[in-house]
C-alpha positions in Angstrom: 82.3 124.0 46.7 83.9 127.3 45.6 80.7 128.4 43.9 78.7 127.6 47.1 81.2 129.5 49.3 81.0 132.5 46.9 77.3 132.5 46.8 77.2 132.4 50.6 79.8 135.2 50.9 77.8 137.5 48.5 74.5 136.8 50.2 76.2 137.7 53.5 77.7 140.9 52.2 74.6 142.1 50.3 72.4 141.7 53.3 75.1 143.3 55.5 75.2 146.2 53.0 71.6 147.1 53.6 72.0 146.9 57.4 75.2 149.0 57.2 73.6 151.8 55.0 70.5 152.2 57.1 72.4 151.9 60.4 75.1 154.3 59.3 72.5 157.1 58.8 71.0 156.3 62.2 74.4 156.2 63.9 75.7 159.5 62.5 72.4 161.1 63.3 72.4 159.9 66.9 76.1 160.4 67.3 76.1 163.9 65.9 72.8 165.3 67.2 72.4 163.1 70.3 68.8 162.6 69.2 66.8 159.3 69.4 65.3 159.4 65.9 62.9 156.5 65.2 61.7 158.3 62.1 64.9 157.1 60.4 63.1 153.9 59.7 60.4 155.9 57.9 63.1 157.3 55.6 64.0 153.7 54.7 60.4 153.0 54.0 60.0 156.1 51.9 63.2 155.2 49.9 61.7 151.8 49.1 58.4 153.1 47.9 59.9 156.1 46.0 62.3 153.7 44.2 59.4 151.3 43.5 57.4 154.2 41.8 60.4 155.5 39.9 61.6 152.1 38.6 58.3 150.6 37.3 54.6 150.7 37.3 53.6 148.3 40.1 50.0 147.2 40.8 48.6 149.2 43.7 45.7 149.1 46.1 44.4 151.6 48.6 43.4 155.1 47.7 45.3 154.9 44.4 43.3 151.9 43.3 40.1 153.6 44.4 41.1 156.6 42.3 41.2 154.4 39.2 44.9 153.5 39.1 45.5 149.7 38.7 49.2 150.5 38.3 51.1 153.5 39.4 54.6 154.6 38.6 57.0 156.4 36.3 58.7 153.4 34.7 62.0 155.2 34.4 64.2 152.2 35.4 66.8 151.4 38.0 69.5 153.9 37.2 67.3 157.0 37.6 66.0 155.5 40.8 69.5 155.1 42.2 70.2 158.7 41.4 66.9 160.3 42.4 65.9 158.3 45.5 68.6 159.5 47.8 68.2 163.1 46.6 64.4 163.0 47.3 64.9 161.4 50.7 67.7 163.9 51.5 65.1 166.6 51.0 62.6 164.8 53.2 65.4 164.5 55.8 66.0 168.3 55.8 62.3 168.9 56.4 62.3 166.4 59.3 65.4 168.0 60.8 63.9 171.5 60.7 60.4 170.7 61.9 60.8 167.6 64.1 64.4 167.1 65.3 65.3 170.7 66.0 62.1 171.5 68.0 62.5 168.3 70.0 66.2 168.5 70.5 65.9 169.8 74.1 63.2 167.3 75.1 64.2 164.1 77.1 64.9 160.9 75.2 61.6 159.3 76.2 59.7 162.1 74.5 61.9 161.9 71.5 61.3 158.2 71.1 57.6 158.3 71.7 57.0 161.2 69.2 59.3 159.9 66.5 57.8 156.4 66.9 54.4 157.9 66.4 55.6 159.6 63.3 57.0 156.3 62.0 53.6 154.5 62.5 51.9 157.5 60.8 54.3 157.1 57.8 53.5 153.4 57.6 49.8 154.0 57.7 50.2 156.6 55.0 51.9 154.0 52.7 49.1 151.5 53.5 46.4 154.1 52.6 48.1 155.1 49.4 49.4 151.7 48.1 47.4 149.2 50.0 48.7 146.4 52.3 49.9 144.0 49.7 53.6 143.2 49.3 55.7 144.6 46.4 59.0 143.8 44.9 61.4 146.0 42.9 62.1 144.5 39.5 65.6 144.6 38.0 66.5 145.0 34.4 68.6 142.4 32.5 71.9 144.1 33.1 71.3 143.8 36.9 70.1 140.2 36.8 71.7 136.8 36.4 75.2 135.6 37.1 78.4 137.6 36.9 81.6 135.8 36.0 84.6 136.8 38.1 87.8 135.7 36.3 89.7 133.1 38.2 87.1 132.9 40.9 83.7 131.8 39.6 80.2 133.2 39.1 78.2 135.3 41.6 74.9 137.1 41.6 75.3 140.2 39.4 72.9 142.3 41.5 74.4 141.3 44.8 77.8 142.3 43.4 76.4 145.7 42.5 74.7 146.2 45.9 78.1 145.5 47.6 79.9 147.8 45.2 77.4 150.7 45.7 77.8 150.3 49.5 81.6 150.3 49.4 81.5 153.5 47.3 79.0 155.2 49.6 80.9 154.3 52.8 84.2 155.4 51.2 82.6 158.8 50.3 81.3 159.2 53.8 84.7 158.5 55.4 86.3 161.0 53.0 83.7 163.6 53.8 84.4 163.3 57.6 88.1 163.1 57.3 89.1 165.3 54.3 86.5 168.1 54.1 86.3 171.3 56.1 82.6 170.7 56.5 83.2 167.2 57.9 85.8 168.5 60.4 83.3 171.1 61.6 80.7 168.4 62.2 83.2 166.3 64.1 84.3 169.3 66.1 80.7 170.2 66.9 79.9 166.7 68.2 82.8 167.1 70.7 82.2 170.7 71.8 79.4 172.5 70.0 79.8 175.6 72.2 83.5 176.0 71.3 82.7 175.7 67.6 80.0 178.4 67.9 82.5 180.7 69.7 84.7 180.4 66.6 81.9 182.0 64.7 80.6 178.8 63.0 76.9 178.1 63.0 76.3 174.5 63.8 72.7 174.3 62.7 73.6 174.1 59.1 76.2 171.3 59.4 73.8 169.4 61.6 71.0 169.7 59.1 73.4 168.6 56.3 74.5 165.5 58.3 70.9 164.7 59.0 70.2 164.9 55.3 73.1 162.6 54.5 71.8 160.1 57.0 68.4 160.3 55.4 69.8 159.8 51.9 71.7 156.7 53.1 68.4 155.4 54.5 66.7 156.1 51.2 69.3 154.2 49.1 69.2 151.4 51.6 65.4 151.3 51.1 66.0 150.9 47.3 68.7 148.2 47.7 66.7 146.4 50.4 63.6 146.5 48.2 65.5 144.4 45.7 66.4 141.8 48.3 63.5 141.8 50.7 59.8 142.3 50.0 58.3 145.8 50.3 55.3 146.4 52.4 53.9 149.2 54.6 55.4 147.7 57.8 58.9 147.8 56.4 59.9 150.7 58.7 59.3 148.8 61.9 60.9 145.6 60.4 64.2 147.4 59.7 64.2 149.6 62.8 65.2 147.0 65.4 68.0 145.4 63.3 69.3 149.0 62.6 69.3 150.0 66.2 71.0 146.7 67.2 73.7 147.4 64.6 74.2 150.9 66.0 74.4 149.7 69.7 76.5 146.6 68.9 79.0 148.6 66.8 79.2 151.6 69.2 77.2 154.7 69.1 78.5 157.1 66.4 81.2 154.7 65.2 81.3 154.3 61.4 83.8 151.4 61.8 81.6 149.8 64.4 78.6 150.0 62.2 80.4 148.3 59.3 81.8 145.5 61.5 78.5 144.9 63.3 76.5 145.1 60.1 78.7 142.5 58.5 78.4 140.2 61.5 74.6 140.6 61.4 74.6 139.8 57.7 76.7 136.7 58.4 74.3 135.6 61.0 71.3 136.2 58.7 72.9 134.3 55.8 74.0 131.4 58.0 70.5 131.0 59.5 69.0 131.3 56.0 71.1 128.4 54.9 70.7 126.2 58.0 67.4 127.1 59.6 65.4 129.8 57.8 62.9 130.2 60.6 65.7 131.5 62.8 66.9 134.4 60.6 65.6 137.1 62.8 66.6 135.3 66.0 70.1 135.0 64.8 70.5 138.7 64.6 69.3 139.2 68.2 71.7 136.4 69.4 74.7 138.1 67.8 73.7 141.4 69.4 73.2 139.9 72.8 76.7 138.3 72.7 78.4 141.5 71.5 76.7 143.7 74.2 77.4 141.2 76.9 81.1 141.2 76.0 81.4 144.9 75.0 78.6 146.9 76.9 79.5 150.1 75.0 79.6 148.3 71.6 82.6 147.1 69.6 83.9 150.6 69.0 82.0 152.7 71.5 82.7 156.4 71.3 81.3 159.9 71.9 80.2 161.8 68.8 81.1 160.5 65.3 84.3 158.4 65.0 85.7 156.6 62.0 
């Protein structure tokens, strides 16, 4: 009984961890920049494929297969991927912020959604062209596989424990960044009154770009972690986008606390449906979102700007 409860708990929290990480990046981006960024799901997609290539040498299709590559990858392992994937996606995020977000920042929200949605589909087609349309999975080494004994409690999935631990560390680091660093205070101030911050002689473009990069990095590491739990395919971006948006809306735009709570509730709904009625896993997420939005139209912790 205890083993089953622990297994269910860690399934819930590991799935919630992926939702929380990808939705956190989306939430802080939308809360800070007031920009409807659908390309955030493409960053998750890139993170999954970048990790796939760094970790092993998966079989590929598409252009790579036509070029003579039956397998394609570096084979460096999981630890280098955990370090390098968010760094690479952080760089991609900075490029997106400069050449997509900044030029579109004054456009209306419909234009922002349409253009960034188009870029998301272009990214998915690029992955399909390069790697083919077949599904992939990220392999895990022995130290990240099998059961983990927790003294006095029981055994749990070793990798799900690591997924939860990584997420806790990253969310703690983000909270410290916003609350304890001067840079974080500037970002929070700029979300409330950017003009006043600029009058103080502080350029807000640089903090905004950095925050966008952080959001991208979190989407990238979420892609890696998600790729070890769910299958990887070229449509991964659209598949994660709707749940991520629902987490942001249900938690409250720009609220880190709301994202954590809503992501955990979505993970609980997904795990419950997976145990009881697997065909209803996706529907369970929408049901939770509908209930939350009906009871709290502005989300659980609705706010303006970024709030802890």
